[in-house]
ZALOPA-124789 format. One line per 8 residues: number of its first residue (from 0); their letters; for each residue x, y, z negated of N, C-alpha, C, CB. Coordinates in pm, whole numbers, plus 50000, padded with zeros to 5 digits. Atoms other than C-alpha are relative to their C-alpha. Glycine has a CB too. Layout:
<rs>
NUM = a = X/Y/Z/X/Y/Z/X/Y/Z/X/Y/Z ~ ...
</rs>
This chain:
<rs>
0 = xxxxxxxx = 49937/50064/49872/49111/49166/48608/50145/50015/49998/49947/50064/50134 ~ 49826/49999/50000/49479/49056/48634/50038/49938/50123/50078/49909/49871 ~ 49956/50055/49865/49706/48999/48920/50081/49866/49973/50095/50113/50083 ~ 49958/50145/50016/49875/48665/48980/50134/50003/49906/50032/49926/50156 ~ 49893/49988/50115/50170/48765/48744/49965/50030/49875/50091/50092/50023 ~ 50057/49958/50146/49946/48835/48469/49988/50185/49972/50125/49924/49874 ~ 50011/49875/50022/49974/49207/48513/49854/50063/50025/50098/50056/50076 ~ 50142/49952/50017/49657/49401/48434/50002/50116/50137/49968/50079/49820
8 = xxxxxxxx = 50032/49922/49882/49519/49595/48757/49928/50128/49944/49908/49915/50107 ~ 50043/49885/50039/49432/49955/48709/49863/50008/50048/50083/50105/50043 ~ 50137/49962/49983/49056/50055/48717/49971/50013/50157/49971/50138/49920 ~ 50017/49942/49836/49108/50231/49076/50039/49916/50085/50078/50125/50043 ~ 49922/50087/49901/49283/49928/49221/49967/49998/50142/49992/49869/49962 ~ 50052/50016/49847/49057/49903/49516/49921/50116/50032/49906/49868/50028 ~ 50069/49879/49962/48896/50254/49539/50084/50111/50042/49921/50045/49895 ~ 49930/49900/49982/48990/50578/49646/50055/50058/49858/49921/50089/50077
16 = xxxxxxxx = 49959/49951/50118/49218/50733/49415/50089/50151/50032/50089/49876/49926 ~ 49895/49892/49982/49455/51063/49374/50100/49989/49898/49942/50141/49995 ~ 49880/50005/50067/49735/50929/49238/50093/50098/49973/50058/49927/50047 ~ 49931/49897/50025/49950/51163/49080/50135/49954/49964/49938/50078/49907 ~ 49857/50039/50045/50338/51165/49042/50010/50102/49896/50127/50007/50120 ~ 49968/49911/50102/50426/51323/48705/50144/49995/49938/49905/49978/49900 ~ 49888/49966/50077/50735/51436/48550/49996/49962/49859/50020/50134/50007 ~ 50015/50026/50169/50824/51331/48180/49942/50128/49938/50158/49967/49917
24 = xxxxxxxx = 50063/49874/50082/50744/51695/48084/49867/50060/50028/50086/50113/50013 ~ 50140/49940/49962/50422/51741/48256/49885/49941/49920/49967/49976/50153 ~ 50110/50037/50092/50094/51715/48069/49919/49903/50094/49909/50136/49940 ~ 50079/50101/49928/49905/51417/48195/49841/50035/50029/50010/49870/49917 ~ 50136/49945/49960/49571/51624/48183/50021/50116/50106/49918/50057/49867 ~ 50017/49908/49918/49690/51888/48422/49968/49946/50154/50116/50081/49986 ~ 50078/50024/49865/49500/51894/48749/50052/50055/50136/49866/50059/49986 ~ 49921/49937/49881/49754/52086/48958/50110/49900/50031/50067/50152/49964
32 = xxxxxxxx = 49905/50074/49961/49979/51797/48995/50001/49936/50131/50012/49921/49917 ~ 50026/50061/49853/50044/51698/49367/49990/49843/50003/50123/50043/50101 ~ 50021/50126/49961/49934/51368/49487/50116/49935/50045/49908/49996/50090 ~ 49902/50076/49930/50178/51094/49597/49992/50062/50144/49971/49837/49993 ~ 50005/49941/49883/50059/51202/49931/50060/50127/50060/49898/50007/50009 ~ 49958/49864/49969/50146/51545/49904/50172/49997/49982/49918/50114/49890 ~ 49850/49995/50033/50484/51468/49744/50105/49944/50095/50021/49930/49876 ~ 49931/50082/49910/50605/51231/49998/49998/50069/50121/49945/49868/50013
40 = xxxxxxxx = 50015/49947/49866/50515/51476/50294/49884/49997/50088/50084/49948/50064 ~ 50127/50023/49954/50163/51364/50386/50017/49900/50121/49930/50135/50037 ~ 50025/50092/49898/50072/51202/50698/50109/49951/50089/49907/50052/50075 ~ 49882/50066/49920/50408/51174/50896/50068/49907/49934/50100/50092/50043 ~ 49943/50097/50086/50551/50986/50610/49915/49871/49997/50015/50059/49861 ~ 50081/50109/49990/50271/50761/50575/50002/49946/50143/49864/50035/49955 ~ 49977/50046/49880/50291/50693/50955/50132/49928/49997/49994/50106/50095 ~ 49863/50081/50002/50657/50621/50921/50005/49871/49928/50110/50081/49938
48 = xxxxxxxx = 49999/50107/50081/50603/50376/50659/49918/49884/50054/49958/50041/49873 ~ 50094/50107/49950/50322/50195/50851/50094/49927/50120/49841/50071/50063 ~ 49925/50027/49865/50548/50192/51176/50101/49906/49952/50069/50136/50077 ~ 49884/50107/50089/50858/50049/50968/49946/49871/49982/50038/50048/49838 ~ 50075/50114/50059/50627/49801/50807/49991/49892/50133/49836/50055/49936 ~ 50038/50089/49922/50503/49650/51114/50104/49985/50126/49862/50033/50035 ~ 49860/50026/49890/50843/49676/51337/50037/49855/49914/50166/50158/49995 ~ 49920/50137/50080/50946/49387/51047/49885/49911/50013/50056/50017/49814
56 = xxxxxxxx = 50084/50101/49983/50618/49206/51059/49992/49934/50131/49886/50040/49966 ~ 49975/50028/49856/50660/49190/51438/50080/49890/50036/50058/50105/50059 ~ 49901/50086/50006/50950/48989/51383/49998/49892/49905/50099/50064/49984 ~ 49974/50073/50099/50879/48787/51093/49903/49857/50025/49974/50089/49867 ~ 50052/50159/49967/50796/48388/51169/49858/49969/49909/50138/49872/49944 ~ 50096/50053/50106/50592/48353/50840/49871/50104/50024/50071/50007/49830 ~ 50123/49899/50010/50386/48682/50861/49919/50023/50125/50047/50139/49959 ~ 50042/49969/49841/50327/48746/51240/49874/49919/50065/50130/49959/50098
64 = xxxxxxxx = 50104/50090/49980/50101/48451/51286/49876/50035/49946/50032/49883/49956 ~ 50101/49953/50073/49860/48612/51038/49928/50113/50052/50044/50027/49883 ~ 50055/49865/49954/49797/48913/51243/49949/49986/50158/50124/50120/49985 ~ 50037/50027/49870/49600/48927/51561/50115/50066/50124/49848/50063/50012 ~ 49926/49993/49904/49798/48953/51897/50035/50168/50006/49931/49929/50123 ~ 49994/49846/49994/49738/49344/51905/50009/50036/49860/49872/50073/50072 ~ 49984/49961/50165/49858/49506/51582/49944/50126/49998/50159/50008/49931 ~ 50038/49873/50017/49698/49838/51684/49904/50040/49882/49946/50035/50116
72 = xxxxxxxx = 50093/49997/50092/49402/49777/51468/50041/50000/49856/49922/49903/50026 ~ 49931/50039/50095/49589/49647/51196/50089/50118/49903/50078/49902/50067 ~ 49915/49866/50022/49837/49952/51184/49910/50103/49949/50069/50058/50136 ~ 50087/49889/50022/49553/50199/51181/49925/49965/49874/49906/50028/50122 ~ 50058/50036/50120/49381/50024/50884/50091/50032/49895/49962/49863/49998 ~ 49893/49977/50081/49677/50006/50691/50040/50149/49958/50103/49940/50066 ~ 49987/49860/50007/49759/50368/50771/49933/50070/49910/49973/50050/50105 ~ 50132/49924/50088/49421/50507/50668/49971/49952/49856/49852/49972/50078
80 = xxxxxxxx = 50011/50038/50139/49394/50299/50355/50105/50066/49904/50012/49851/49992 ~ 49904/49937/50090/49730/50404/50227/49991/50163/49994/50142/49956/50047 ~ 49983/49870/49972/49711/50755/50333/49869/50045/49873/49977/50040/50189 ~ 50103/49961/50071/49344/50765/50133/50049/49959/49848/49864/49933/50055 ~ 49956/50047/50140/49487/50552/49823/50061/50115/49908/50109/49885/50017 ~ 49888/49921/50080/49773/50793/49759/49951/50139/49984/50147/50003/50078 ~ 50029/49871/50028/49558/51100/49766/49961/50087/50134/50120/50056/49926 ~ 50026/49922/49870/49511/51208/50152/49849/50000/50015/50074/49931/50135
88 = xxxxxxxx = 50129/50001/49950/49211/51230/50327/49909/49863/50003/50017/50048/50130 ~ 50059/50125/50026/48916/50974/50277/49957/49924/50111/49898/50015/49921 ~ 50033/50027/49881/48912/50877/50636/49972/49833/49977/50116/50051/50109 ~ 50050/50148/49998/48947/50495/50551/49859/49968/49972/50072/49924/49903 ~ 50178/50035/50060/48606/50465/50353/49899/50068/50088/49961/50071/49828 ~ 50107/49964/49893/48444/50674/50625/49969/49946/50084/50008/50083/50055 ~ 50032/50072/49882/48525/50438/50884/49977/49875/49968/50094/50005/50096 ~ 50008/50141/50030/48539/50100/50712/49930/49953/49857/50143/49951/50005
96 = xxxxxxxx = 50031/50038/50120/48389/50123/50389/50069/49984/49880/49960/49918/50015 ~ 49933/50045/50116/48489/50007/50038/50133/49891/50058/49877/49920/49896 ~ 49884/50078/49936/48844/49845/50093/49998/49841/49987/50131/50049/49936 ~ 50024/50162/50022/48755/49498/49946/50110/49929/50047/49874/49938/50076 ~ 49861/50040/49932/49110/49410/49986/50010/49848/49966/50143/50091/49938 ~ 49987/50152/50030/49075/49065/49820/49925/49924/50122/49927/49959/49845 ~ 50098/50051/49915/48782/48989/50062/50058/49998/50121/49879/50070/50002 ~ 49939/49987/49844/48948/49115/50369/50131/49893/50031/50063/50173/50024
104 = xxxxxxxx = 49889/50079/49971/49267/48921/50302/49973/49833/49956/50126/50069/49921 ~ 49992/50132/50012/49120/48589/50196/50008/49902/50118/49903/49973/49930 ~ 49974/50093/49890/49113/48418/50515/50123/49955/50054/49947/50042/50093 ~ 49879/50046/49957/49477/48417/50528/50068/49942/49918/50068/50081/50046 ~ 49915/50090/50081/49723/48175/50360/50089/50088/49932/50078/49895/50081 ~ 49901/49918/50055/49893/48406/50111/50052/49948/49875/49951/50128/49981 ~ 49935/50076/50090/50126/48228/49912/50161/50083/49931/50024/49854/50088 ~ 49896/49944/50044/50453/48328/49717/50081/50051/50123/50069/49909/49914
112 = xxxxxxxx = 49931/49977/49898/50636/48292/50013/49963/50147/50124/49990/49862/50054 ~ 50080/49893/49932/50393/48533/50211/50010/50124/49956/49873/49977/49998 ~ 49995/49861/50094/50381/48784/49926/50142/50051/50002/49956/49973/49833 ~ 49871/49946/50006/50759/48791/49921/50048/50077/50135/50092/49887/49967 ~ 49939/49942/49882/50810/48850/50293/49927/50135/50009/49986/49906/50135 ~ 50074/49894/49980/50522/49111/50297/50071/50131/49923/49855/49965/49952 ~ 49933/49871/50090/50698/49308/49999/50123/50025/50069/50037/49968/49831 ~ 49881/49981/49946/51028/49266/50180/50017/50125/50123/50034/49862/50049
120 = xxxxxxxx = 50038/49911/49900/50882/49457/50479/49977/50148/49940/49873/49945/50069 ~ 50056/49856/50028/50703/49719/50282/50087/50064/49897/49844/49999/49945 ~ 49915/49949/50080/50986/49763/50042/50107/50089/50101/50061/49881/49912 ~ 49918/49950/49923/51221/49823/50341/49944/50131/50064/50038/49901/50089 ~ 50086/49888/49940/50968/50069/50509/49993/50123/49891/49840/49940/50035 ~ 49984/49901/50094/50947/50259/50163/50145/50060/50018/49974/49943/49860 ~ 49863/49911/49987/51322/50299/50148/50041/50085/50101/50101/49927/50001 ~ 49948/49952/49842/51371/50414/50519/49920/50143/49973/49933/49885/50168
128 = xxxxxxxx = 50065/49868/49983/51162/50724/50436/50066/50132/49932/49863/49984/49945 ~ 49898/49905/50074/51390/50922/50204/49912/50069/49883/50072/50123/50111 ~ 50101/49941/50097/51088/51003/49969/50073/50007/49863/49859/49909/49991 ~ 49955/49973/50118/51151/51109/49617/50001/49847/49921/49906/50118/49937 ~ 49991/50135/50062/51256/50801/49402/49868/49968/49911/50135/49992/49907 ~ 50127/50020/50078/50977/50853/49149/49874/49953/50090/49964/50137/49926 ~ 50134/50049/49933/50690/50819/49417/50031/49886/50064/49932/50096/50101 ~ 49957/50122/49942/50892/50540/49599/49970/49887/49904/50147/50005/50034
136 = xxxxxxxx = 50044/50107/50100/50872/50354/49269/49883/49981/49949/50060/50003/49903 ~ 50150/50023/50038/50518/50414/49196/49942/49909/50087/49914/50126/50003 ~ 50033/50067/49904/50450/50308/49537/50026/49844/49983/50062/50057/50103 ~ 49944/50152/50023/50649/49985/49486/49937/49922/49905/50140/49995/49957 ~ 50097/50079/50118/50477/49906/49168/49869/49952/50050/49960/50099/49873 ~ 50124/50034/49952/50144/49917/49317/49995/49871/50112/49947/50130/50060 ~ 49985/50105/49914/50236/49716/49615/50040/49864/49967/50075/50037/50080 ~ 49959/50159/50053/50391/49431/49393/49882/49961/49937/50133/49982/49887
144 = xxxxxxxx = 50140/50036/50076/50072/49429/49179/49892/49985/50124/49946/50137/49880 ~ 50077/50053/49894/49864/49416/49508/50028/49897/50081/49978/50079/50071 ~ 49985/50143/49928/50040/49154/49691/49998/49886/49933/50113/49985/50066 ~ 50023/50111/50080/50059/48961/49397/49853/49943/49974/50057/50034/49881 ~ 50134/50033/49994/49689/48982/49363/49929/49961/50109/49943/50084/49963 ~ 50056/50043/49859/49602/48897/49713/50059/49849/49984/50064/50100/50153 ~ 49984/50155/49962/49765/48544/49676/49897/49928/49944/50132/49934/49953 ~ 50143/50104/50026/49523/48278/49727/50042/49851/50018/49863/50031/50125
152 = x = 49951/50139/49994/49742/47966/49762/50118/49972/49917/50032/49966/50136
</rs>
């Protein structure tokens, strides 16, 4: 399976993962590597990312119409998904089942402009956290692949 730009998607793309941040000197087989969730500071940082992201979406004339008037549920879903995906508690799956990202996003017209606007707000949210560069770049790469993969127009 490939994203819109032809990037191969990792096999764990839509399921819970324990993504790990590794330095160049670490052995890939080590199991004591901290997850991205742990490296960036856990739940508070993911809440900060989601809050900053949605602050941008609320003001975005292209993206805002794609969301319900009340953003509370969307905020919580994104928060739970990101926490789980990056190695935190599996609350998203417990509450909502398999992420099914493509299916959940299919009703919305996601073209290149929408993808770029989404990435603009997510990149800004990531940059505002002060998280370690390696973790931020790993997350940004995932979001670029995911946003491209979800394009349907």
